[in-house]
A tleap script that builds the chain and sets N, CA, C and O, in Angstrom:
source leaprc.protein.ff14SB
mol = sequence {
  NMET SER ILE GLY ILE LYS LEU THR GLY ASP
  LYS GLU LEU MET ARG GLU LEU SER ARG LEU
  ALA ALA ASP ALA SER ASP ALA THR ALA GLU
  ALA LEU ASN GLN GLU LEU LEU GLU LEU ASP
  ALA GLU VAL VAL PRO LEU VAL PRO VAL ALA
  ALA LYS ASP GLY GLY ASN LEU LEU ASN THR
  ARG ASP LEU ASN HIE ALA SER ALA ARG ASP
  LEU GLU ALA GLY TYR GLN PHE THR ALA GLU
  TYR ALA THR PHE VAL HIE GLU LYS THR GLU
  ALA ASN PHE SER LYS PRO GLY ALA GLN ALA
  LYS PHE LEU GLN GLU PRO PHE GLU ARG ARG
  GLN GLY GLY PHE PHE ASN ARG LEU ALA ALA
  ASP ILE LYS ARG ARG ILE GLY ILE ARG CGLY
}
set mol.1.N position { 121.980 121.965 -24.910 }
set mol.1.CA position { 123.090 120.299 -24.484 }
set mol.1.C position { 123.657 120.583 -26.749 }
set mol.1.O position { 123.118 120.944 -27.796 }
set mol.2.N position { 125.266 120.004 -26.149 }
set mol.2.CA position { 125.305 119.059 -26.981 }
set mol.2.C position { 126.362 117.800 -26.475 }
set mol.2.O position { 126.488 117.287 -25.363 }
set mol.3.N position { 127.113 117.507 -27.862 }
set mol.3.CA position { 127.677 116.454 -28.222 }
set mol.3.C position { 128.596 116.208 -28.387 }
set mol.3.O position { 128.048 115.971 -29.463 }
set mol.4.N position { 130.188 115.830 -28.527 }
set mol.4.CA position { 131.263 116.838 -29.373 }
set mol.4.C position { 131.735 114.646 -30.073 }
set mol.4.O position { 131.172 113.638 -29.645 }
set mol.5.N position { 132.761 114.693 -31.055 }
set mol.5.CA position { 133.243 113.538 -31.450 }
set mol.5.C position { 134.919 114.124 -31.866 }
set mol.5.O position { 135.439 114.943 -32.624 }
set mol.6.N position { 135.242 113.325 -31.044 }
set mol.6.CA position { 136.686 113.218 -31.697 }
set mol.6.C position { 137.094 112.192 -32.949 }
set mol.6.O position { 136.620 111.063 -33.072 }
set mol.7.N position { 137.787 112.625 -33.594 }
set mol.7.CA position { 137.948 111.425 -34.801 }
set mol.7.C position { 139.472 111.593 -34.976 }
set mol.7.O position { 140.160 112.575 -35.255 }
set mol.8.N position { 139.705 110.569 -34.772 }
set mol.8.CA position { 141.272 110.233 -35.225 }
set mol.8.C position { 141.384 109.249 -36.343 }
set mol.8.O position { 140.584 108.352 -36.607 }
set mol.9.N position { 142.845 109.643 -37.155 }
set mol.9.CA position { 142.957 109.457 -38.270 }
set mol.9.C position { 142.143 109.908 -39.972 }
set mol.9.O position { 142.393 109.621 -41.143 }
set mol.10.N position { 141.398 110.500 -39.468 }
set mol.10.CA position { 140.601 111.449 -39.730 }
set mol.10.C position { 141.334 111.472 -41.248 }
set mol.10.O position { 140.577 111.110 -42.150 }
set mol.11.N position { 142.849 111.886 -41.705 }
set mol.11.CA position { 143.626 112.062 -42.804 }
set mol.11.C position { 144.129 110.355 -43.557 }
set mol.11.O position { 144.321 109.965 -44.709 }
set mol.12.N position { 144.178 109.840 -42.465 }
set mol.12.CA position { 144.144 108.600 -43.191 }
set mol.12.C position { 143.092 107.960 -44.422 }
set mol.12.O position { 143.240 107.451 -45.534 }
set mol.13.N position { 141.966 108.305 -43.528 }
set mol.13.CA position { 140.419 107.734 -44.526 }
set mol.13.C position { 139.762 108.408 -45.173 }
set mol.13.O position { 138.637 108.123 -45.582 }
set mol.14.N position { 140.820 110.165 -45.512 }
set mol.14.CA position { 140.227 110.950 -46.551 }
set mol.14.C position { 141.641 110.370 -47.950 }
set mol.14.O position { 141.618 110.269 -49.177 }
set mol.15.N position { 142.541 110.162 -47.032 }
set mol.15.CA position { 143.632 109.328 -48.098 }
set mol.15.C position { 143.295 107.848 -48.555 }
set mol.15.O position { 144.095 107.229 -49.257 }
set mol.16.N position { 142.275 107.377 -48.206 }
set mol.16.CA position { 142.057 106.215 -48.158 }
set mol.16.C position { 141.123 106.203 -49.281 }
set mol.16.O position { 141.423 105.564 -50.290 }
set mol.17.N position { 139.112 107.374 -49.152 }
set mol.17.CA position { 138.265 107.459 -49.666 }
set mol.17.C position { 139.165 108.419 -51.276 }
set mol.17.O position { 139.118 107.961 -52.418 }
set mol.18.N position { 139.779 109.545 -50.950 }
set mol.18.CA position { 140.762 108.978 -51.812 }
set mol.18.C position { 140.661 108.625 -53.705 }
set mol.18.O position { 140.262 109.082 -54.776 }
set mol.19.N position { 141.720 106.871 -52.724 }
set mol.19.CA position { 141.861 106.356 -53.270 }
set mol.19.C position { 141.126 105.790 -53.891 }
set mol.19.O position { 141.058 105.938 -55.111 }
set mol.20.N position { 140.718 105.353 -53.526 }
set mol.20.CA position { 138.983 104.690 -53.886 }
set mol.20.C position { 138.065 105.840 -54.444 }
set mol.20.O position { 136.939 105.345 -54.499 }
set mol.21.N position { 138.023 106.953 -54.821 }
set mol.21.CA position { 137.623 107.037 -55.333 }
set mol.21.C position { 137.737 106.658 -57.318 }
set mol.21.O position { 137.188 106.188 -58.314 }
set mol.22.N position { 139.215 107.497 -56.587 }
set mol.22.CA position { 140.136 107.628 -57.817 }
set mol.22.C position { 140.261 105.740 -58.471 }
set mol.22.O position { 140.387 105.732 -59.696 }
set mol.23.N position { 140.238 104.166 -57.775 }
set mol.23.CA position { 140.099 103.378 -58.061 }
set mol.23.C position { 138.589 103.379 -58.948 }
set mol.23.O position { 138.486 102.947 -60.096 }
set mol.24.N position { 137.520 103.933 -58.181 }
set mol.24.CA position { 136.593 103.461 -58.752 }
set mol.24.C position { 136.127 104.259 -60.292 }
set mol.24.O position { 135.287 103.549 -60.844 }
set mol.25.N position { 136.403 105.370 -61.018 }
set mol.25.CA position { 136.764 105.686 -61.940 }
set mol.25.C position { 137.389 105.353 -62.772 }
set mol.25.O position { 136.957 105.521 -63.912 }
set mol.26.N position { 139.090 104.539 -62.502 }
set mol.26.CA position { 139.634 103.601 -63.518 }
set mol.26.C position { 138.836 102.270 -63.544 }
set mol.26.O position { 139.045 101.556 -64.526 }
set mol.27.N position { 138.325 102.014 -63.004 }
set mol.27.CA position { 137.577 100.539 -63.034 }
set mol.27.C position { 136.294 100.856 -63.746 }
set mol.27.O position { 135.791 99.995 -64.468 }
set mol.28.N position { 135.849 101.782 -63.626 }
set mol.28.CA position { 134.259 102.484 -64.606 }
set mol.28.C position { 134.375 102.211 -65.550 }
set mol.28.O position { 133.648 101.515 -66.259 }
set mol.29.N position { 135.528 102.814 -65.805 }
set mol.29.CA position { 136.480 103.508 -66.966 }
set mol.29.C position { 136.925 101.579 -67.818 }
set mol.29.O position { 136.762 101.406 -69.025 }
set mol.30.N position { 137.261 100.842 -67.221 }
set mol.30.CA position { 136.997 99.535 -67.541 }
set mol.30.C position { 136.645 98.715 -68.303 }
set mol.30.O position { 136.860 98.087 -69.340 }
set mol.31.N position { 135.643 99.025 -66.954 }
set mol.31.CA position { 134.321 97.753 -66.937 }
set mol.31.C position { 133.306 98.920 -67.846 }
set mol.31.O position { 132.268 98.298 -68.071 }
set mol.32.N position { 133.206 100.043 -68.328 }
set mol.32.CA position { 132.906 100.121 -69.594 }
set mol.32.C position { 132.946 99.626 -70.733 }
set mol.32.O position { 132.044 99.205 -71.457 }
set mol.33.N position { 134.903 99.743 -70.980 }
set mol.33.CA position { 135.159 99.182 -72.059 }
set mol.33.C position { 134.830 97.842 -72.608 }
set mol.33.O position { 134.239 97.624 -73.665 }
set mol.34.N position { 135.315 96.920 -71.708 }
set mol.34.CA position { 134.638 95.584 -71.878 }
set mol.34.C position { 133.659 95.442 -72.104 }
set mol.34.O position { 133.406 94.596 -72.962 }
set mol.35.N position { 132.211 96.415 -71.271 }
set mol.35.CA position { 131.030 96.073 -72.093 }
set mol.35.C position { 130.959 96.413 -73.724 }
set mol.35.O position { 130.044 95.882 -74.354 }
set mol.36.N position { 131.844 97.236 -74.389 }
set mol.36.CA position { 131.917 97.718 -75.102 }
set mol.36.C position { 132.369 96.829 -76.353 }
set mol.36.O position { 131.516 96.388 -77.124 }
set mol.37.N position { 133.476 96.624 -76.502 }
set mol.37.CA position { 134.247 95.167 -76.252 }
set mol.37.C position { 133.340 93.697 -76.681 }
set mol.37.O position { 133.153 93.001 -77.679 }
set mol.38.N position { 132.988 93.735 -75.442 }
set mol.38.CA position { 131.213 92.244 -75.197 }
set mol.38.C position { 130.433 92.849 -76.751 }
set mol.38.O position { 130.562 92.264 -77.827 }
set mol.39.N position { 129.693 94.025 -76.565 }
set mol.39.CA position { 128.906 94.047 -77.676 }
set mol.39.C position { 129.316 94.146 -78.868 }
set mol.39.O position { 128.700 93.784 -79.870 }
set mol.40.N position { 130.587 94.738 -78.813 }
set mol.40.CA position { 131.415 94.640 -80.558 }
set mol.40.C position { 130.846 92.155 -81.305 }
set mol.40.O position { 130.215 91.414 -82.059 }
set mol.41.N position { 131.998 92.327 -79.969 }
set mol.41.CA position { 131.457 90.797 -80.589 }
set mol.41.C position { 130.722 90.278 -81.043 }
set mol.41.O position { 130.849 89.528 -82.010 }
set mol.42.N position { 129.424 90.632 -80.260 }
set mol.42.CA position { 128.524 90.030 -81.032 }
set mol.42.C position { 128.031 90.484 -82.344 }
set mol.42.O position { 127.466 89.747 -83.152 }
set mol.43.N position { 128.306 91.912 -82.535 }
set mol.43.CA position { 128.309 92.961 -83.913 }
set mol.43.C position { 128.555 92.310 -84.732 }
set mol.43.O position { 127.854 92.042 -85.707 }
set mol.44.N position { 130.081 91.769 -84.359 }
set mol.44.CA position { 130.602 91.536 -85.979 }
set mol.44.C position { 130.365 90.622 -86.809 }
set mol.44.O position { 130.279 90.947 -87.994 }
set mol.45.N position { 130.195 89.232 -86.428 }
set mol.45.CA position { 129.357 88.341 -87.496 }
set mol.45.C position { 127.939 88.535 -87.929 }
set mol.45.O position { 127.534 87.989 -88.955 }
set mol.46.N position { 126.967 89.485 -87.002 }
set mol.46.CA position { 126.652 90.190 -87.717 }
set mol.46.C position { 126.295 91.518 -88.581 }
set mol.46.O position { 125.121 91.771 -88.850 }
set mol.47.N position { 127.525 92.482 -89.066 }
set mol.47.CA position { 127.771 93.542 -89.784 }
set mol.47.C position { 127.475 92.277 -91.508 }
set mol.47.O position { 127.770 91.115 -91.790 }
set mol.48.N position { 126.924 93.164 -92.046 }
set mol.48.CA position { 126.071 92.260 -94.104 }
set mol.48.C position { 127.471 92.792 -94.908 }
set mol.48.O position { 127.545 92.162 -95.963 }
set mol.49.N position { 128.460 93.617 -94.784 }
set mol.49.CA position { 128.898 94.189 -95.934 }
set mol.49.C position { 130.591 93.876 -94.771 }
set mol.49.O position { 131.023 94.543 -93.831 }
set mol.50.N position { 131.024 92.838 -95.298 }
set mol.50.CA position { 132.789 93.149 -95.509 }
set mol.50.C position { 133.121 93.132 -96.356 }
set mol.50.O position { 132.670 92.956 -97.488 }
set mol.51.N position { 134.276 93.378 -95.808 }
set mol.51.CA position { 135.467 93.670 -97.170 }
set mol.51.C position { 135.492 93.361 -98.220 }
set mol.51.O position { 135.224 93.886 -99.301 }
set mol.52.N position { 136.095 91.759 -97.638 }
set mol.52.CA position { 136.075 91.661 -98.397 }
set mol.52.C position { 135.478 90.843 -99.413 }
set mol.52.O position { 136.002 89.835 -99.887 }
set mol.53.N position { 134.175 91.394 -99.779 }
set mol.53.CA position { 132.770 91.240 -100.489 }
set mol.53.C position { 132.726 92.937 -101.467 }
set mol.53.O position { 131.850 93.503 -102.120 }
set mol.54.N position { 133.732 93.168 -101.218 }
set mol.54.CA position { 134.242 95.431 -101.846 }
set mol.54.C position { 133.419 95.797 -100.756 }
set mol.54.O position { 132.918 96.910 -100.919 }
set mol.55.N position { 133.137 95.284 -99.791 }
set mol.55.CA position { 132.133 97.179 -98.709 }
set mol.55.C position { 133.754 96.989 -97.726 }
set mol.55.O position { 134.767 96.305 -97.582 }
set mol.56.N position { 132.922 98.318 -97.210 }
set mol.56.CA position { 133.499 98.808 -96.370 }
set mol.56.C position { 132.684 98.577 -94.937 }
set mol.56.O position { 133.417 98.273 -93.996 }
set mol.57.N position { 131.296 98.680 -94.656 }
set mol.57.CA position { 131.463 98.580 -93.646 }
set mol.57.C position { 132.091 98.601 -92.100 }
set mol.57.O position { 132.497 99.510 -91.376 }
set mol.58.N position { 131.995 97.421 -91.978 }
set mol.58.CA position { 132.810 96.386 -90.820 }
set mol.58.C position { 134.477 97.109 -90.656 }
set mol.58.O position { 134.900 96.951 -89.510 }
set mol.59.N position { 135.250 97.694 -91.389 }
set mol.59.CA position { 136.540 98.614 -91.703 }
set mol.59.C position { 135.741 99.561 -90.470 }
set mol.59.O position { 136.065 99.606 -89.283 }
set mol.60.N position { 134.654 100.259 -91.108 }
set mol.60.CA position { 134.335 101.984 -90.948 }
set mol.60.C position { 133.950 102.221 -89.235 }
set mol.60.O position { 133.837 103.354 -88.767 }
set mol.61.N position { 133.775 100.972 -88.410 }
set mol.61.CA position { 133.447 100.467 -87.108 }
set mol.61.C position { 134.278 101.715 -86.725 }
set mol.61.O position { 135.171 102.247 -87.384 }
set mol.62.N position { 133.615 102.191 -85.083 }
set mol.62.CA position { 134.065 103.493 -84.278 }
set mol.62.C position { 133.493 103.296 -83.039 }
set mol.62.O position { 132.423 103.733 -82.615 }
set mol.63.N position { 134.695 102.264 -82.246 }
set mol.63.CA position { 134.615 101.865 -80.072 }
set mol.63.C position { 135.117 102.864 -79.528 }
set mol.63.O position { 136.201 102.602 -79.007 }
set mol.64.N position { 134.815 103.831 -79.432 }
set mol.64.CA position { 135.096 105.157 -78.306 }
set mol.64.C position { 134.775 104.688 -76.755 }
set mol.64.O position { 133.784 104.282 -76.149 }
set mol.65.N position { 136.107 104.957 -76.459 }
set mol.65.CA position { 136.543 104.217 -75.113 }
set mol.65.C position { 136.060 104.828 -74.516 }
set mol.65.O position { 135.770 105.887 -75.072 }
set mol.66.N position { 135.628 104.713 -73.114 }
set mol.66.CA position { 135.374 105.495 -71.638 }
set mol.66.C position { 136.954 105.390 -71.247 }
set mol.66.O position { 137.736 104.501 -71.586 }
set mol.67.N position { 137.216 106.553 -70.429 }
set mol.67.CA position { 138.470 107.206 -69.035 }
set mol.67.C position { 137.570 107.467 -68.430 }
set mol.67.O position { 136.394 107.818 -68.334 }
set mol.68.N position { 139.500 106.878 -67.569 }
set mol.68.CA position { 138.731 107.662 -65.809 }
set mol.68.C position { 137.783 109.194 -66.218 }
set mol.68.O position { 136.566 109.326 -66.351 }
set mol.69.N position { 138.525 109.877 -66.300 }
set mol.69.CA position { 137.364 110.943 -67.095 }
set mol.69.C position { 136.752 111.360 -67.858 }
set mol.69.O position { 136.412 112.524 -67.645 }
set mol.70.N position { 136.382 110.880 -68.823 }
set mol.70.CA position { 135.272 110.787 -69.183 }
set mol.70.C position { 134.332 109.632 -69.306 }
set mol.70.O position { 134.336 108.955 -70.334 }
set mol.71.N position { 133.356 109.316 -68.102 }
set mol.71.CA position { 133.034 107.935 -68.403 }
set mol.71.C position { 131.740 107.264 -69.419 }
set mol.71.O position { 130.921 106.354 -69.296 }
set mol.72.N position { 132.063 108.208 -70.393 }
set mol.72.CA position { 131.603 107.126 -71.678 }
set mol.72.C position { 131.390 106.774 -72.868 }
set mol.72.O position { 131.352 107.607 -73.773 }
set mol.73.N position { 131.192 105.318 -73.097 }
set mol.73.CA position { 130.850 104.785 -74.173 }
set mol.73.C position { 130.293 105.091 -75.497 }
set mol.73.O position { 129.152 105.555 -75.487 }
set mol.74.N position { 130.882 104.920 -76.669 }
set mol.74.CA position { 130.101 104.375 -78.074 }
set mol.74.C position { 130.856 103.215 -78.938 }
set mol.74.O position { 131.816 102.454 -78.808 }
set mol.75.N position { 129.648 103.598 -80.093 }
set mol.75.CA position { 129.787 103.073 -80.955 }
set mol.75.C position { 129.232 103.134 -81.901 }
set mol.75.O position { 128.028 102.885 -81.944 }
set mol.76.N position { 130.022 103.528 -83.093 }
set mol.76.CA position { 129.037 103.719 -84.159 }
set mol.76.C position { 129.930 103.082 -85.478 }
set mol.76.O position { 130.976 102.443 -85.595 }
set mol.77.N position { 128.892 103.638 -86.399 }
set mol.77.CA position { 129.688 103.105 -87.978 }
set mol.77.C position { 129.622 104.210 -88.450 }
set mol.77.O position { 128.654 104.945 -88.255 }
set mol.78.N position { 131.080 104.670 -89.467 }
set mol.78.CA position { 130.630 105.832 -90.135 }
set mol.78.C position { 130.658 105.803 -90.902 }
set mol.78.O position { 131.134 106.886 -91.244 }
set mol.79.N position { 130.231 104.565 -92.716 }
set mol.79.CA position { 130.205 104.995 -93.639 }
set mol.79.C position { 129.149 105.256 -93.464 }
set mol.79.O position { 128.515 105.242 -92.409 }
set mol.80.N position { 128.594 105.732 -95.267 }
set mol.80.CA position { 127.604 106.924 -94.610 }
set mol.80.C position { 126.516 105.868 -96.306 }
set mol.80.O position { 125.973 106.386 -97.282 }
set mol.81.N position { 126.635 104.262 -95.901 }
set mol.81.CA position { 125.469 104.407 -96.222 }
set mol.81.C position { 125.609 103.041 -94.972 }
set mol.81.O position { 125.567 101.925 -95.490 }
set mol.82.N position { 125.728 103.054 -93.802 }
set mol.82.CA position { 126.048 102.454 -92.648 }
set mol.82.C position { 123.760 102.358 -92.472 }
set mol.82.O position { 122.993 101.443 -92.770 }
set mol.83.N position { 123.512 103.626 -91.935 }
set mol.83.CA position { 122.336 102.742 -92.360 }
set mol.83.C position { 120.407 102.523 -92.522 }
set mol.83.O position { 119.313 102.329 -91.992 }
set mol.84.N position { 121.578 102.862 -94.249 }
set mol.84.CA position { 120.453 101.629 -94.519 }
set mol.84.C position { 120.223 100.200 -94.691 }
set mol.84.O position { 119.326 99.357 -94.744 }
set mol.85.N position { 122.057 100.423 -94.776 }
set mol.85.CA position { 122.009 99.109 -94.541 }
set mol.85.C position { 121.479 98.250 -93.038 }
set mol.85.O position { 120.992 97.128 -92.899 }
set mol.86.N position { 121.686 98.901 -92.430 }
set mol.86.CA position { 121.085 98.874 -91.160 }
set mol.86.C position { 119.886 98.584 -90.815 }
set mol.86.O position { 119.674 97.937 -89.789 }
set mol.87.N position { 118.947 98.995 -91.577 }
set mol.87.CA position { 117.816 98.997 -91.764 }
set mol.87.C position { 116.526 98.737 -93.057 }
set mol.87.O position { 115.549 99.182 -93.661 }
set mol.88.N position { 117.594 97.518 -92.826 }
set mol.88.CA position { 116.800 96.947 -94.299 }
set mol.88.C position { 116.619 95.508 -94.220 }
set mol.88.O position { 117.242 94.575 -94.727 }
set mol.89.N position { 115.167 95.591 -93.120 }
set mol.89.CA position { 114.938 94.645 -92.666 }
set mol.89.C position { 114.231 93.390 -93.536 }
set mol.89.O position { 114.110 92.322 -92.937 }
set mol.90.N position { 113.830 93.464 -94.719 }
set mol.90.CA position { 113.252 92.905 -95.273 }
set mol.90.C position { 114.770 92.444 -96.701 }
set mol.90.O position { 114.220 92.164 -97.766 }
set mol.91.N position { 115.491 92.404 -96.749 }
set mol.91.CA position { 117.109 92.507 -96.577 }
set mol.91.C position { 117.552 90.613 -96.951 }
set mol.91.O position { 117.402 89.712 -96.125 }
set mol.92.N position { 118.051 90.442 -98.258 }
set mol.92.CA position { 118.343 88.634 -97.560 }
set mol.92.C position { 120.100 88.973 -98.501 }
set mol.92.O position { 120.431 89.322 -99.635 }
set mol.93.N position { 120.728 88.653 -97.356 }
set mol.93.CA position { 122.424 88.866 -96.752 }
set mol.93.C position { 122.565 87.533 -97.239 }
set mol.93.O position { 121.881 86.549 -96.957 }
set mol.94.N position { 123.890 87.665 -98.278 }
set mol.94.CA position { 124.347 86.997 -98.712 }
set mol.94.C position { 126.049 86.057 -97.619 }
set mol.94.O position { 126.824 85.132 -97.864 }
set mol.95.N position { 125.824 87.110 -96.375 }
set mol.95.CA position { 126.641 86.508 -95.870 }
set mol.95.C position { 126.170 85.755 -94.795 }
set mol.95.O position { 125.425 86.271 -93.962 }
set mol.96.N position { 126.552 84.500 -94.716 }
set mol.96.CA position { 126.649 83.419 -93.555 }
set mol.96.C position { 126.264 84.259 -91.844 }
set mol.96.O position { 127.139 84.643 -91.069 }
set mol.97.N position { 125.110 84.345 -91.660 }
set mol.97.CA position { 124.476 85.118 -90.058 }
set mol.97.C position { 124.212 86.243 -89.771 }
set mol.97.O position { 123.883 86.783 -88.715 }
set mol.98.N position { 124.483 86.830 -91.469 }
set mol.98.CA position { 124.317 88.556 -91.256 }
set mol.98.C position { 122.654 89.037 -90.987 }
set mol.98.O position { 121.741 88.226 -90.828 }
set mol.99.N position { 122.498 90.488 -90.975 }
set mol.99.CA position { 121.449 90.565 -90.823 }
set mol.99.C position { 121.310 92.426 -90.486 }
set mol.99.O position { 122.064 93.333 -90.132 }
set mol.100.N position { 119.998 92.270 -90.819 }
set mol.100.CA position { 119.275 93.895 -90.582 }
set mol.100.C position { 119.774 94.216 -88.919 }
set mol.100.O position { 119.833 93.314 -88.083 }
set mol.101.N position { 120.103 95.611 -88.628 }
set mol.101.CA position { 119.855 95.431 -87.274 }
set mol.101.C position { 120.466 95.779 -86.164 }
set mol.101.O position { 120.299 96.467 -85.156 }
set mol.102.N position { 121.501 94.837 -86.851 }
set mol.102.CA position { 123.234 94.506 -86.800 }
set mol.102.C position { 123.831 95.233 -85.750 }
set mol.102.O position { 124.986 94.845 -85.578 }
set mol.103.N position { 123.453 96.254 -84.879 }
set mol.103.CA position { 124.029 97.093 -83.954 }
set mol.103.C position { 122.611 97.515 -82.583 }
set mol.103.O position { 122.531 97.825 -81.394 }
set mol.104.N position { 121.781 97.268 -83.702 }
set mol.104.CA position { 120.550 97.451 -82.052 }
set mol.104.C position { 120.583 96.020 -81.531 }
set mol.104.O position { 121.071 95.689 -80.451 }
set mol.105.N position { 119.883 95.032 -82.612 }
set mol.105.CA position { 119.391 93.992 -81.698 }
set mol.105.C position { 120.532 93.621 -80.795 }
set mol.105.O position { 119.985 93.389 -79.717 }
set mol.106.N position { 122.081 93.406 -80.627 }
set mol.106.CA position { 122.847 93.028 -79.653 }
set mol.106.C position { 122.719 94.171 -78.107 }
set mol.106.O position { 122.675 94.049 -76.883 }
set mol.107.N position { 122.699 95.393 -79.269 }
set mol.107.CA position { 122.488 96.279 -77.787 }
set mol.107.C position { 121.582 95.973 -76.763 }
set mol.107.O position { 121.617 95.730 -75.557 }
set mol.108.N position { 120.825 96.060 -77.592 }
set mol.108.CA position { 119.419 95.220 -76.572 }
set mol.108.C position { 119.178 94.416 -76.041 }
set mol.108.O position { 118.400 94.338 -75.091 }
set mol.109.N position { 119.865 93.531 -76.589 }
set mol.109.CA position { 120.405 92.412 -75.660 }
set mol.109.C position { 120.841 92.501 -74.454 }
set mol.109.O position { 120.389 92.085 -73.387 }
set mol.110.N position { 121.701 93.046 -74.706 }
set mol.110.CA position { 123.031 93.617 -73.745 }
set mol.110.C position { 122.495 94.721 -72.454 }
set mol.110.O position { 122.957 95.113 -71.383 }
set mol.111.N position { 121.067 94.977 -73.378 }
set mol.111.CA position { 120.785 96.329 -71.278 }
set mol.111.C position { 120.489 95.477 -69.937 }
set mol.111.O position { 120.534 95.906 -68.784 }
set mol.112.N position { 120.095 93.839 -70.470 }
set mol.112.CA position { 119.194 93.480 -69.860 }
set mol.112.C position { 120.816 92.978 -68.959 }
set mol.112.O position { 121.858 92.369 -69.202 }
set mol.113.N position { 120.271 93.573 -68.039 }
set mol.113.CA position { 121.652 92.830 -66.184 }
set mol.113.C position { 123.422 94.106 -66.862 }
set mol.113.O position { 124.628 94.048 -66.623 }
set mol.114.N position { 122.719 94.857 -67.543 }
set mol.114.CA position { 123.957 95.893 -67.968 }
set mol.114.C position { 124.090 96.087 -66.608 }
set mol.114.O position { 125.077 95.378 -66.412 }
set mol.115.N position { 123.764 96.598 -65.396 }
set mol.115.CA position { 124.150 97.480 -64.116 }
set mol.115.C position { 124.796 96.836 -63.487 }
set mol.115.O position { 125.956 97.040 -63.130 }
set mol.116.N position { 123.552 95.250 -63.093 }
set mol.116.CA position { 124.597 94.419 -62.433 }
set mol.116.C position { 126.230 93.578 -62.638 }
set mol.116.O position { 126.899 93.000 -61.782 }
set mol.117.N position { 126.562 93.825 -64.369 }
set mol.117.CA position { 127.175 93.470 -64.041 }
set mol.117.C position { 128.278 94.349 -64.369 }
set mol.117.O position { 129.407 93.967 -64.062 }
set mol.118.N position { 128.112 95.594 -65.010 }
set mol.118.CA position { 128.846 96.577 -64.134 }
set mol.118.C position { 129.239 96.545 -62.849 }
set mol.118.O position { 130.220 95.811 -62.726 }
set mol.119.N position { 128.977 96.908 -62.098 }
set mol.119.CA position { 128.917 96.855 -61.033 }
set mol.119.C position { 129.790 95.838 -61.234 }
set mol.119.O position { 130.823 96.087 -61.856 }
set mol.120.N position { 129.516 94.373 -60.699 }
set mol.120.CA position { 130.311 93.575 -60.812 }
set mol.120.C position { 131.305 93.577 -60.531 }
set mol.120.O position { 132.073 93.544 -59.570 }
set mol.121.N position { 131.179 93.658 -62.288 }
set mol.121.CA position { 133.120 94.348 -62.804 }
set mol.121.C position { 133.685 95.184 -61.529 }
set mol.121.O position { 134.564 94.745 -60.789 }
set mol.122.N position { 133.002 96.566 -61.362 }
set mol.122.CA position { 133.559 97.281 -60.861 }
set mol.122.C position { 133.759 96.810 -59.435 }
set mol.122.O position { 134.899 96.603 -59.021 }
set mol.123.N position { 133.000 96.683 -58.890 }
set mol.123.CA position { 133.618 95.521 -57.234 }
set mol.123.C position { 134.623 94.791 -57.258 }
set mol.123.O position { 135.642 95.088 -56.634 }
set mol.124.N position { 134.512 93.711 -57.981 }
set mol.124.CA position { 135.788 92.955 -58.358 }
set mol.124.C position { 136.976 93.782 -59.221 }
set mol.124.O position { 137.866 92.931 -59.225 }
set mol.125.N position { 137.512 94.935 -59.952 }
set mol.125.CA position { 138.847 95.313 -60.578 }
set mol.125.C position { 139.146 95.985 -59.170 }
set mol.125.O position { 140.266 95.833 -58.682 }
set mol.126.N position { 137.818 96.999 -58.258 }
set mol.126.CA position { 138.938 97.780 -56.534 }
set mol.126.C position { 138.824 97.100 -55.495 }
set mol.126.O position { 138.733 97.532 -54.346 }
set mol.127.N position { 138.823 95.343 -56.056 }
set mol.127.CA position { 138.571 94.069 -54.836 }
set mol.127.C position { 137.966 94.254 -54.134 }
set mol.127.O position { 138.391 93.986 -53.010 }
set mol.128.N position { 136.248 94.962 -54.257 }
set mol.128.CA position { 135.082 94.929 -52.680 }
set mol.128.C position { 134.521 93.393 -53.075 }
set mol.128.O position { 134.403 92.819 -54.158 }
set mol.129.N position { 134.278 93.064 -51.923 }
set mol.129.CA position { 133.610 91.103 -52.292 }
set mol.129.C position { 132.173 91.415 -51.788 }
set mol.129.O position { 131.725 92.078 -50.852 }
set mol.130.N position { 131.682 90.735 -52.697 }
set mol.130.CA position { 130.043 90.669 -51.675 }
set mol.130.C position { 129.035 91.607 -52.898 }
set mol.130.O position { 127.846 91.832 -52.674 }
savepdb mol mol.pdb
quit
């Protein structure tokens, strides 16, 4: 015994699925980049050494943005002394609000709810409700 099903509209369906897949990749990259920018907004006020203070730590931050072909985003400081300053938990920095762990702590705070925020942003960007 066998059952056959004739599917009509399969070319249209495949076109729509391809479009959604492309839209999803673009939307995912955009959502990751939004998360990266929001992380940056939390990190910048905490960075202890600003250019006006004679240092360049803040100016060496490097945000690596995601793309639809490479869904990976990154954040780093390239100054040679960045790790030293980041780990100097006993320091009393002169810049108000500055602290050690200026990248780690905001990153850890943002981890909670990351996937929910990302999914909601992707859905909004590709027009999926619910």
